[in-house]
C-alpha positions as CSV (number, residue, x, y, z in Angstrom):
1,A,25.0,-0.1,-6.5
2,F,23.3,-2.5,-5.5
3,Y,23.9,-4.9,-8.6
4,N,22.8,-8.4,-8.0
5,C,21.7,-8.2,-4.6
6,T,20.0,-11.4,-4.5
7,G,19.6,-11.4,-1.2
8,L,17.5,-8.2,-1.1
9,T,13.7,-8.6,-0.9
10,S,11.9,-4.9,-1.0
11,I,13.4,-1.5,-1.2
12,V,11.7,1.6,-0.7
13,I,13.2,4.5,-2.2
14,P,12.8,8.1,0.0
15,N,12.0,11.2,-1.4
16,S,14.7,13.4,-0.7
17,V,16.0,10.6,-3.8
18,T,15.6,12.7,-6.9
19,S,17.1,10.1,-10.1
20,I,17.8,6.1,-10.1
21,G,21.2,5.3,-11.4
22,G,22.0,2.6,-14.7
23,S,21.7,-0.8,-13.3
24,A,21.2,0.2,-9.9
25,F,19.2,-2.1,-8.7
26,Y,20.0,-5.0,-11.8
27,G,19.7,-8.5,-11.2
28,C,18.3,-8.5,-7.6
29,K,16.0,-11.4,-8.7
30,G,15.2,-12.3,-4.4
31,M,13.4,-8.8,-4.9
32,T,9.7,-8.6,-4.7
33,S,8.8,-5.1,-4.0
34,V,9.6,-1.7,-4.9
35,T,8.6,1.7,-3.7
36,I,9.9,4.9,-5.6
37,G,9.8,8.5,-3.4
38,N,8.0,11.1,-4.9
39,G,11.6,13.2,-5.2
40,V,12.7,10.7,-7.8
41,T,12.6,12.1,-11.4
42,S,14.2,9.4,-13.8
43,I,14.4,6.1,-13.4
44,G,18.1,4.8,-15.4
45,V,18.8,2.5,-17.9
46,S,18.4,-1.4,-17.0
47,A,17.6,-0.3,-13.6
48,F,15.9,-3.0,-12.7
49,R,16.5,-4.8,-15.4
50,G,16.5,-8.9,-14.5
51,C,14.4,-8.5,-11.1
52,T,12.8,-11.6,-11.7
53,G,11.0,-11.6,-8.8
54,L,9.5,-8.4,-8.4
55,T,5.8,-8.6,-8.2
56,S,4.7,-4.8,-6.6
57,V,6.4,-1.5,-8.2
58,T,4.9,1.6,-7.3
59,I,6.4,4.7,-9.3
60,G,6.5,8.1,-8.0
61,N,4.5,11.0,-9.0
62,S,7.4,13.1,-9.8
63,V,8.8,10.2,-12.4
64,T,9.8,11.7,-15.9
65,S,11.5,9.1,-17.9
66,I,11.6,5.7,-17.5
67,G,15.3,4.3,-19.1
68,N,15.8,1.9,-21.9
69,Y,15.7,-1.5,-20.7
70,A,14.7,-0.2,-17.0
71,F,12.1,-3.4,-16.0
72,Q,13.1,-5.6,-19.2
73,S,12.1,-9.5,-17.9
74,C,10.9,-8.8,-14.6
75,K,9.0,-11.7,-15.0
76,G,6.9,-11.9,-11.9
77,L,5.1,-8.1,-12.5
78,T,1.2,-8.2,-13.3
79,S,0.5,-4.8,-14.0
80,I,2.4,-1.4,-13.8
81,E,1.1,2.0,-13.8
82,I,3.0,4.6,-15.6
83,P,2.2,7.9,-13.9
84,N,1.2,11.0,-15.2
85,N,4.5,12.8,-15.0
86,V,5.9,10.2,-16.8
87,T,7.0,11.6,-20.8
88,N,9.4,9.0,-21.8
89,I,9.4,5.2,-21.8
90,G,12.5,4.4,-23.2
91,N,13.0,1.5,-26.0
92,N,12.5,-2.5,-24.3
93,A,11.7,-0.7,-20.9
94,F,9.0,-3.5,-19.9
95,D,10.3,-6.0,-22.6
96,G,10.1,-10.3,-21.2
97,C,7.8,-8.8,-18.5
98,K,5.8,-12.4,-19.0
99,G,3.4,-11.6,-16.3
100,M,2.0,-8.5,-17.0
101,T,-1.8,-8.7,-17.3
102,S,-2.6,-4.5,-17.3
103,V,-0.8,-2.1,-18.4
104,T,-1.6,1.9,-17.9
105,I,-0.2,4.9,-19.8
106,G,-0.5,8.0,-18.1
107,N,-1.8,11.6,-19.6
108,S,1.8,12.8,-20.2
109,V,3.3,10.1,-22.6
110,T,4.2,11.3,-25.6
111,S,6.8,9.2,-26.5
112,I,7.5,4.7,-26.5
113,G,10.4,3.6,-27.4
114,N,10.9,0.6,-29.6
115,N,9.9,-2.8,-28.0
116,A,8.9,-1.6,-24.4
117,F,6.4,-4.3,-24.1
118,D,7.8,-6.9,-26.0
119,G,7.8,-10.5,-25.0
120,T,4.7,-10.2,-23.2
121,D,1.6,-10.8,-24.1
122,I,-1.3,-8.2,-22.0
123,P,-4.7,-8.7,-22.0
124,T,-5.5,-4.6,-20.8
125,I,-4.3,-1.9,-21.9
126,I,-5.5,1.2,-20.8
127,S,-4.6,4.5,-22.1
128,L,-4.7,7.7,-20.6
129,I,-3.3,9.8,-23.7
130,E,-5.6,12.1,-24.7
131,N,-3.6,12.9,-28.3
132,P,-2.1,9.7,-29.6
133,F,1.1,9.7,-31.3
134,S,2.6,6.5,-33.8
135,I,3.8,3.8,-32.0
136,Y,5.8,2.4,-35.0
137,G,9.6,2.6,-34.3
138,K,12.4,2.8,-36.7
139,S,10.6,0.9,-38.9
140,S,7.0,-1.2,-39.3
141,D,9.5,-4.3,-37.5
142,Y,9.7,-2.2,-34.3
143,K,6.2,-2.6,-32.7
144,I,5.8,-1.3,-29.1
145,F,3.7,-4.5,-28.1
146,T,3.6,-7.9,-29.7
147,S,1.6,-9.2,-32.6
148,N,-0.7,-11.0,-29.8
149,T,-1.3,-8.2,-27.4
150,F,-2.6,-6.3,-30.6
151,Y,-4.9,-9.0,-31.8
152,N,-6.0,-10.5,-28.5
153,A,-6.2,-7.5,-26.2
154,T,-8.8,-4.7,-25.2
155,L,-6.9,-0.8,-25.4
156,Y,-9.3,1.5,-23.7
157,V,-8.5,5.1,-24.3
158,P,-10.1,8.3,-23.1
159,Q,-13.8,9.2,-24.0
160,G,-14.3,11.2,-26.9
161,T,-10.5,9.5,-28.5
162,I,-11.2,6.8,-30.4
163,D,-11.5,7.2,-33.7
164,K,-8.2,9.6,-32.9
165,Y,-6.8,6.2,-31.8
166,K,-7.8,4.2,-34.6
167,A,-6.6,6.5,-37.1
168,T,-3.0,6.5,-35.5
169,A,-0.2,4.2,-36.8
170,G,0.4,1.1,-34.1
171,W,-2.9,2.0,-32.1
172,K,-5.1,1.2,-34.8
173,E,-4.0,-2.3,-35.0
174,F,-5.2,-3.2,-31.7
175,S,-8.3,-5.4,-32.8
176,F,-10.8,-4.3,-29.6
177,I,-10.6,-0.7,-28.6
178,E,-13.0,0.8,-26.1
179,E,-13.7,4.1,-24.6
180,G,-13.3,4.2,-20.6
181,T,-10.9,1.9,-18.5
182,G,-13.1,-1.3,-18.6
183,G,-16.8,-2.3,-17.1
184,G,-17.6,1.7,-18.1
185,E,-15.7,3.0,-15.1
186,T,-14.1,6.6,-15.1
187,P,-10.5,6.8,-15.3
188,T,-8.4,7.1,-12.2
189,P,-7.6,10.1,-11.0
190,T,-3.7,11.1,-10.4
191,P,-3.5,10.6,-6.6
192,T,-2.7,13.8,-4.8
193,P,0.9,12.9,-3.9
194,T,1.9,12.7,-0.2
195,P,3.7,16.4,1.3
196,Q,7.8,15.9,0.5
197,K,9.9,16.2,3.7
198,C,12.2,18.5,4.4
199,E,15.9,18.0,4.5
200,K,17.0,16.9,7.5
201,P,19.8,19.7,8.5
202,T,23.3,19.6,9.4
203,I,25.2,20.7,12.4
204,S,28.1,23.5,12.0
205,Y,30.7,26.1,14.3
206,S,32.5,28.4,13.6
207,N,33.6,32.0,15.3
208,A,31.7,31.2,18.6
209,K,28.4,30.4,16.6
210,L,26.4,27.3,15.9
211,M,25.2,27.3,12.2
212,F,22.4,24.9,10.9
213,T,22.1,24.6,7.1
214,C,18.9,23.1,5.5
215,A,18.4,22.4,1.8
216,T,14.6,22.8,1.6
217,G,14.3,26.5,0.4
218,D,12.7,28.9,3.2
219,A,12.7,25.8,6.0
220,T,13.4,27.0,9.1
221,C,15.4,24.7,11.4
222,H,14.3,24.3,15.5
223,Y,16.8,24.0,17.7
224,S,17.0,22.2,21.0
225,I,20.2,23.2,23.4
226,T,21.3,21.5,26.3
227,D,24.0,22.4,28.7
228,T,25.2,19.8,31.0
229,D,27.1,21.8,33.5
230,I,23.6,23.7,34.1
231,K,22.4,21.4,37.3
232,A,21.8,21.3,40.5
233,G,23.3,19.3,43.8
234,N,25.4,20.0,46.8
235,G,28.8,19.6,47.6
236,N,32.1,21.7,47.2
237,E,32.7,21.4,43.7
238,V,31.2,20.7,40.9
239,Q,33.3,19.3,37.2
240,L,32.1,21.8,34.8
241,G,32.5,20.3,31.2
242,V,31.5,23.3,29.2
243,T,29.1,20.7,26.9
244,Y,26.1,21.8,24.7
245,N,23.7,18.7,23.3
246,I,22.0,20.3,20.0
247,S,19.1,19.0,18.4
248,V,17.7,20.2,15.3
249,Y,14.5,19.7,12.7
250,A,13.7,21.8,9.5
251,A,10.0,22.5,9.3
252,K,8.5,24.6,6.5
253,E,4.0,25.0,5.5
254,G,2.9,22.2,3.4
255,Y,5.9,20.0,4.2
256,E,6.6,17.1,6.3
257,N,9.3,18.0,9.2
258,S,12.4,16.4,8.7
259,E,13.9,13.8,10.2
260,T,16.3,15.0,13.6
261,A,19.8,16.3,13.3
262,T,21.9,15.9,16.4
263,A,25.5,16.5,17.6
264,T,27.2,17.4,21.1
265,L,29.5,20.5,21.2
266,C,32.4,20.5,23.7
267,W,35.6,22.6,24.4
268,I,38.5,20.4,24.8
269,D,41.9,21.8,26.9
270,A,44.3,23.9,24.5
271,T,48.0,24.8,24.2
272,P,48.8,26.6,25.6
273,K,46.5,26.6,28.6
274,T,45.6,29.5,31.0
275,E,42.8,29.8,34.0
276,G,42.6,32.3,36.0
277,I,41.5,36.4,36.4
278,V,43.0,38.4,33.3
279,T,41.8,42.1,33.1
280,G,38.8,41.2,34.9
281,M,37.6,38.3,32.4
282,A,38.4,34.1,33.0
283,Q,40.5,33.3,30.2
284,I,40.3,29.7,29.4
285,S,42.4,28.7,26.6
286,A,40.1,26.0,24.8
287,L,39.0,24.2,21.7
288,P,35.7,24.2,20.4
289,V,34.9,20.6,18.8
290,L,31.9,19.5,17.2
291,V,30.6,15.4,18.0
292,K,28.0,14.4,15.4
293,T,27.3,10.8,15.1
294,S,24.8,8.4,12.3
295,N,24.6,4.5,11.4
296,G,27.8,3.5,13.6
297,F,29.8,6.6,12.4
298,I,31.3,9.3,14.9
299,S,32.8,12.4,13.3
300,V,34.6,14.7,15.2
301,E,34.9,18.4,13.6
302,G,37.4,21.2,14.3
303,V,40.6,19.1,15.6
304,D,44.2,20.0,15.5
305,D,44.9,18.1,12.5
306,G,47.1,14.9,13.8
307,T,44.9,14.6,16.5
308,D,44.4,10.8,17.9
309,V,40.6,10.3,18.1
310,S,39.4,6.7,19.9
311,I,35.8,5.7,20.8
312,Y,35.4,3.7,23.7
313,T,32.2,1.7,24.8
314,T,30.9,2.6,28.4
315,D,33.0,-0.5,29.9
316,G,36.0,0.6,28.3
317,K,36.7,-1.7,25.5
318,Q,38.1,0.4,22.3
319,V,35.9,0.4,19.8
320,G,37.5,2.4,16.9
321,S,40.5,5.5,16.5
322,A,41.3,7.7,13.2
323,V,43.7,10.8,13.0
324,S,42.6,14.0,12.2
325,Q,42.8,15.4,8.8
326,N,41.9,18.3,7.5
327,N,40.5,19.6,10.8
328,T,38.0,16.2,10.8
329,A,38.2,12.5,12.1
330,T,35.2,10.3,11.2
331,V,35.4,6.9,12.9
332,A,33.4,3.3,12.2
333,T,31.6,1.8,15.2
334,N,29.4,-1.1,15.8
335,I,27.9,0.8,18.7
336,Q,24.1,0.3,18.7
337,P,22.2,3.3,18.1
338,G,20.7,4.1,21.5
339,S,23.9,3.1,23.5
340,I,26.6,5.9,24.9
341,A,29.9,6.2,23.2
342,I,32.9,7.5,24.9
343,V,34.6,9.9,22.6
344,K,37.9,10.6,23.5
345,V,39.8,13.5,21.7
346,G,43.6,13.9,22.7
347,E,43.0,13.9,26.1
348,K,39.6,14.7,26.5
349,A,36.6,12.5,26.9
350,I,33.3,13.3,25.6
351,K,29.7,11.1,26.3
352,V,27.9,11.0,23.0
353,M,24.6,9.5,22.0
354,M,24.8,7.0,19.4
355,K,22.0,8.2,16.9
């Protein structure tokens, strides 16, 4: 996804992301910091491999698996804390992180791959694992740490477990093993995760009903709808546009409120066109369309296939157009957020606020 984006300097992965794929940020040499959200559960193979400028990594509390070569050759990393939910650290995951001075391994880790911390001499290893397991690989030639780490580093282990470590293959190779975390401190508890955020709702319209959908289970959608035709004034006529501006967010107890979704619902003239009083009720033939904006894109849903949709700035400059397919037209524009765009659907013009 961001392979070799060498100009990228930092990334914050939001809580809504659940996995980071293989080689997603491979070779982003200019990147110095990464924050991985609490929704991510897996970090893929070579995900941050070769990010040589990386100096700070915060791994979210929901991560359970760190893939093979995930942070290989991240030479700028000086320390890493493996959260307590992680169960698996892949082969060569931190191989070649030559600047590493300390590693903290969470208490749920049950598997550390071959050469996971090879190519780096680490002076401080803090293991929170209560029941140590063998850290030899397929043969005694495959060890988790370098020989210098085994000979020179201090391994800190939970209180009351030192004898277990001294009797377990691999761990017992450390020349210096102490209980605690160094300096007599007690292990730092895993911080309480920040509340997850509700997913941003989606807005749709069908059969005279607006529908709001949120992927966060049991979340309640809170909406606000303003009718631009409701107004007070003076004069002999009022132009009725039949337009509704809609905003909605999702809320759930224990969660942060979602981002606000917005849309504009209006009716465009349809053929055949009839106006007047028929059997005591006003009859106007019209077609409802839903207009949504996001990051410079404008989508128009509900229009007949083959309908021309054009986008203009308020000074009349056309900045994009599309022909609807499958009752939807999507147009990319360069109109900045907060600005007004004019959406022309057939002969109908609609003003919308860019989000």
